[in-house]
C-alpha positions as CSV (number, residue, x, y, z in Angstrom):
1,M,-37.5,77.9,55.7
2,K,-34.6,78.9,58.0
3,K,-32.8,75.6,57.5
4,S,-33.0,75.8,53.7
5,L,-31.6,79.4,53.8
6,I,-28.7,78.2,55.9
7,V,-28.0,75.4,53.5
8,I,-28.1,77.7,50.5
9,I,-25.7,80.2,52.3
10,V,-23.3,77.4,53.2
11,L,-23.4,76.0,49.6
12,L,-22.8,79.5,48.2
13,A,-19.9,80.1,50.6
14,L,-18.4,76.7,49.7
15,A,-18.8,77.4,46.0
16,G,-17.1,80.8,46.5
17,I,-14.2,79.3,48.4
18,I,-13.8,76.6,45.7
19,F,-13.9,79.3,43.0
20,L,-11.4,81.5,44.7
21,W,-9.0,78.6,45.3
22,Y,-9.3,77.5,41.6
23,Q,-8.8,81.1,40.5
24,G,-5.7,81.5,42.6
25,A,-4.2,78.2,41.5
26,Y,-4.9,78.8,37.9
27,N,-3.4,82.3,38.1
28,N,-0.2,80.9,39.7
29,L,0.1,78.4,36.9
30,V,-0.3,81.1,34.3
31,K,2.3,83.3,36.0
32,A,4.8,80.4,36.2
33,D,4.1,79.5,32.5
34,E,4.7,83.1,31.4
35,N,7.9,83.1,33.4
36,V,9.2,80.0,31.6
37,K,8.4,81.7,28.2
38,S,10.2,84.8,29.3
39,V,13.3,82.9,30.3
40,W,13.1,80.9,27.1
41,G,13.2,84.2,25.2
42,N,16.4,85.1,27.0
43,V,18.0,81.8,26.0
44,E,17.0,82.3,22.4
45,N,18.4,85.9,22.6
46,Q,21.8,84.6,23.6
47,Y,21.9,82.0,20.9
48,Q,20.9,84.7,18.4
49,R,23.8,86.9,19.8
50,R,26.2,84.1,19.1
51,S,24.8,83.6,15.6
52,D,25.2,87.3,14.9
53,L,28.9,87.2,15.8
54,I,29.7,84.3,13.5
55,P,29.7,86.1,10.1
56,N,32.2,88.6,11.4
57,L,34.4,85.8,12.8
58,V,34.2,83.8,9.6
59,A,35.1,86.9,7.5
60,T,38.0,87.7,9.7
61,V,39.3,84.2,9.6
62,K,38.7,83.9,5.9
63,G,41.3,86.7,5.2
64,Y,44.0,84.7,7.0
65,A,43.2,81.0,6.8
66,T,42.8,80.3,3.1
67,H,43.3,76.6,3.7
68,E,40.4,76.2,6.1
69,Q,37.6,76.6,3.5
70,T,35.9,73.3,4.6
71,T,35.9,74.3,8.2
72,L,34.5,77.8,7.4
73,E,31.8,76.2,5.3
74,N,30.9,73.9,8.1
75,V,30.5,76.9,10.5
76,I,28.4,78.8,7.9
77,N,26.1,75.7,7.3
78,A,25.8,75.0,11.0
79,R,24.9,78.6,11.7
80,A,22.2,78.5,8.9
81,K,20.7,75.4,10.5
82,A,20.8,76.9,14.0
83,T,19.1,80.1,12.9
84,Q,16.3,78.2,11.2
85,M,15.5,76.1,14.2
86,T,13.2,78.0,16.6
87,I,10.7,76.7,19.2
88,D,7.5,78.4,20.0
89,P,7.6,78.6,23.9
90,T,4.0,77.5,24.0
91,H,5.1,74.2,22.4
92,L,8.2,73.3,24.4
93,N,8.5,69.6,24.6
94,E,11.2,66.9,24.9
95,E,11.4,66.3,21.1
96,N,11.6,70.0,20.2
97,M,14.2,70.7,22.9
98,A,16.3,67.7,21.7
99,Q,16.3,69.0,18.1
100,F,17.1,72.5,19.3
101,Q,20.0,71.3,21.4
102,A,21.3,69.1,18.5
103,V,21.4,71.9,16.1
104,Q,23.0,74.3,18.6
105,G,25.5,71.5,19.5
106,E,26.5,71.2,15.8
107,L,27.2,74.9,15.7
108,S,29.2,74.8,18.9
109,S,31.3,71.9,17.5
110,A,31.9,73.7,14.2
111,L,33.0,76.8,16.1
112,S,35.3,74.8,18.3
113,R,37.0,73.2,15.2
114,L,37.4,76.6,13.7
115,L,39.1,78.0,16.8
116,V,41.4,75.0,17.0
117,N,42.4,75.4,13.4
118,V,43.2,79.1,14.0
119,E,46.1,78.1,16.2
120,A,48.1,77.4,13.0
121,Y,47.8,81.1,12.0
122,P,49.9,83.3,14.3
123,D,49.1,86.5,12.4
124,L,45.4,85.9,12.8
125,K,45.8,85.1,16.5
126,A,47.4,88.5,16.9
127,N,44.7,90.4,14.9
128,Q,42.8,92.7,17.2
129,N,39.5,92.2,15.4
130,F,39.8,88.5,15.8
131,L,40.8,88.8,19.4
132,D,37.8,91.0,20.1
133,L,35.4,88.7,18.3
134,Q,36.8,85.7,20.1
135,A,36.4,87.4,23.5
136,Q,32.8,88.3,22.6
137,L,32.1,84.8,21.5
138,E,33.5,83.4,24.7
139,G,31.4,85.9,26.7
140,T,28.3,84.9,24.7
141,E,29.0,81.2,25.4
142,N,29.1,82.0,29.1
143,R,25.8,84.0,28.8
144,I,24.3,81.0,27.0
145,A,25.3,78.7,29.9
146,V,23.9,81.1,32.5
147,E,20.6,81.5,30.6
148,R,20.3,77.7,30.1
149,M,20.8,77.2,33.8
150,R,18.1,79.9,34.6
151,F,15.8,78.2,32.2
152,N,16.2,74.9,33.9
153,E,15.6,76.5,37.3
154,T,12.5,78.3,36.1
155,A,11.2,75.1,34.3
156,Q,11.8,73.2,37.5
157,E,9.7,75.7,39.6
158,Y,7.0,75.5,36.9
159,N,7.0,71.7,36.7
160,T,6.9,71.4,40.5
161,L,3.8,73.7,40.5
162,V,2.1,71.7,37.7
163,R,2.8,68.3,39.3
164,K,1.8,69.2,42.9
165,F,-1.6,68.1,44.2
166,P,-4.2,69.6,43.8
167,N,-2.6,71.9,41.2
168,N,-2.1,68.9,39.0
169,I,-5.9,68.6,38.6
170,I,-6.3,72.2,37.6
171,A,-3.2,71.9,35.3
172,G,-4.6,68.9,33.6
173,M,-8.0,70.5,33.1
174,S,-6.5,73.7,31.8
175,G,-3.8,72.3,29.5
176,F,-0.7,73.1,31.5
177,S,2.0,70.4,30.9
178,V,5.5,69.8,32.2
179,K,8.3,71.7,30.4
180,P,11.5,70.0,29.2
181,Y,15.0,70.8,30.5
182,F,18.2,71.5,28.8
183,K,20.4,68.4,29.1
184,A,24.2,68.1,29.2
185,E,25.9,67.5,25.9
186,A,26.7,63.9,25.1
187,G,30.0,62.9,26.7
188,A,29.9,65.7,29.2
189,E,29.7,63.2,32.1
190,K,33.3,62.0,31.3
191,A,36.2,64.1,32.5
192,P,38.7,64.9,29.7
193,E,41.9,62.8,29.8
194,V,45.1,64.8,30.3
195,K,48.4,63.2,29.2
196,F,51.8,64.7,29.7
């Protein structure tokens, strides 16, 4: 009788230890997953900030640059596509991230072309509203870069936790999967060629 009681106590203690370990590992995965979602929200917030600045920028440029209608329409269309593309942070995957980056890249390219074309309009370049909007846009681009970097760092911490043994067993059983990263734009690996 005494031996069976000892065996039962040992089994209960072992079950309790396993339960506590599982609970701790699961809660760490949940915390890391929520952190990724939070940082993703910050990324989207900065992209939204950029989108909100664009109508004012386009309106300001429109008053000066009457010959740039196609460029302005490209910016407006790219903005519309970018604001329609959102990703639910619970469904972040490589494909969604690639689509999101492509749409945001189109908007960045359209804005770059617009700002290059503005060089031909000295009155516009001297307009205080335009200068303020341009400064805000540049600041927002920097914020986007910072938030993308923070997202990648947070996703890396999460992915490491998900892939480590024995967390990978709990992650697999509980539906936690690896999160994608932001990748550099195509051609970013090549340094620009400077000619004098």
